[in-house]
C-alpha positions in Angstrom: 15.5 -69.6 -78.0 16.5 -66.6 -79.8 13.7 -63.6 -79.8 13.7 -61.1 -82.1 12.2 -58.5 -80.6 11.0 -54.6 -82.0 12.8 -53.0 -78.5 14.5 -53.3 -75.9 15.1 -51.7 -72.9 17.1 -52.0 -69.3 14.5 -49.9 -66.9 11.6 -50.5 -66.0 10.1 -47.4 -67.0 11.1 -47.8 -70.3 9.9 -51.0 -70.3 6.3 -50.2 -68.8 6.3 -47.2 -71.2 7.2 -49.5 -74.4 4.4 -51.7 -73.3 1.6 -49.5 -73.0 2.4 -47.9 -76.0 1.7 -51.7 -77.4 5.2 -52.4 -79.0 4.4 -55.9 -76.7 4.2 -57.4 -73.4 7.5 -57.9 -70.4 7.3 -58.4 -66.8 6.5 -55.6 -64.7 6.9 -55.2 -61.1 3.8 -54.6 -59.4 4.9 -50.9 -57.7 5.6 -50.4 -61.6 2.4 -51.6 -63.1 -0.6 -50.6 -60.8 -1.4 -47.2 -62.5 -1.7 -48.5 -65.9 -3.3 -51.9 -64.1 -5.5 -49.6 -62.8 -6.6 -47.6 -65.6 -6.9 -49.9 -68.3 -4.0 -49.2 -70.3 -2.0 -53.1 -69.5 -3.6 -56.0 -68.9 -2.3 -59.5 -67.5 -1.2 -62.1 -69.4 -0.1 -64.9 -68.2 -0.6 -64.5 -64.3 1.2 -68.6 -63.8 4.2 -66.8 -64.9 5.9 -65.0 -61.8 9.0 -63.1 -60.9 12.0 -64.5 -58.3 14.8 -62.7 -57.2 13.7 -58.9 -55.9 16.3 -57.3 -58.7 17.8 -54.9 -56.5 21.1 -54.1 -56.6 22.6 -51.6 -53.9 26.4 -50.1 -55.1 28.4 -48.8 -52.3 32.3 -47.6 -52.0 34.3 -51.2 -51.1 36.7 -50.8 -47.8 34.0 -48.4 -46.3 32.3 -49.2 -42.7 28.5 -49.0 -44.0 26.6 -46.6 -42.4 24.3 -47.6 -40.3 22.1 -45.5 -42.3 22.4 -47.6 -45.2 22.4 -50.7 -43.9 19.2 -50.1 -42.2 17.2 -48.5 -45.5 19.4 -52.1 -47.6 17.7 -54.5 -45.2 13.9 -52.2 -44.6 14.1 -52.6 -48.7 15.1 -56.2 -49.1 12.0 -57.1 -46.3 9.8 -54.9 -48.3 9.6 -56.7 -51.5 10.4 -59.9 -49.9 7.0 -59.6 -48.6 5.7 -58.3 -52.0 7.8 -61.1 -53.6 5.7 -64.0 -50.8 2.0 -62.3 -51.6 2.5 -63.0 -55.2 2.0 -58.9 -56.1 4.7 -58.9 -59.2 2.0 -58.9 -62.2 2.2 -60.5 -66.0 1.9 -57.3 -68.2 
């Protein structure tokens, strides 16, 4: 099914701003939408639909040894996002 969009963005913040401005609905991570939800600027719609996966990409030069700090950061962020996903903390707004 083809959907005609009034706005298209490639960052969560751009989508959040467009949604707050009334351009439509979007699927946002809870961390991005939390303050707007609390302020009543956004309301959840279709809460039965949730994101799958983390939506995070980590880029680093190939062919080089990955520094321990970078590896630890990737592990930490992956675990935190997994915990958020398991608790259902993403939100449709």
